[in-house]
C-alpha positions, 0 to 999 in steps of 0.5 A: 837533179832527180838523181842527184836528190835520190842519192841524197836520200839513199845515203842518208838512209844507209848512213842512218841505218848502219851508224846505230849500235845494237841494243844489248839491254834486250839481250841482258834482260833475257839472260836475267829473267832465267831463273836459277833452280836448286833441283835437277830434272827427273826423266820418266826412266830414271831411278827417281821417276813415279810409275804411271800406276803410282801416280794414278794410286796417289791422285785416287787417294788425294780424290778420296782425301778430299771427298773424306773432308767434304764429308766431315764439313757436312757432318759438322755442319749438320751438328751445328744446326742440330745443336741451334736447334735445340738451344732454340727449343730450350730458350723457348722452353725457358721463357715459357716456364718464366711466364708460367712462374710469374703467371703463378706468383701473380695468382698467389698475390691476388689469392693473398689480397 
């Protein structure tokens, strides 16, 4: 009896595992994920490749460019701070002059009375 049950289980497992169809969607997904490029790769020995020295110069010049941009931004910030300080000082002076002129007008009115 044990052999009979073991035989049925083995046949059913074999039958189920062999009856499955292979999944083709996974293969199709891999093929679709490949990107199509309109350029070709250039290896380091071809005519269009750049030398190590040229790449180093490009990196150095780009670093200099980044440094000059940072310096220009700092300079603009300093100029902006200076102009803001000048505007504040001018406003204070204008307010003081208004106060003085209003006090002078009051003094003149009091003298006239």
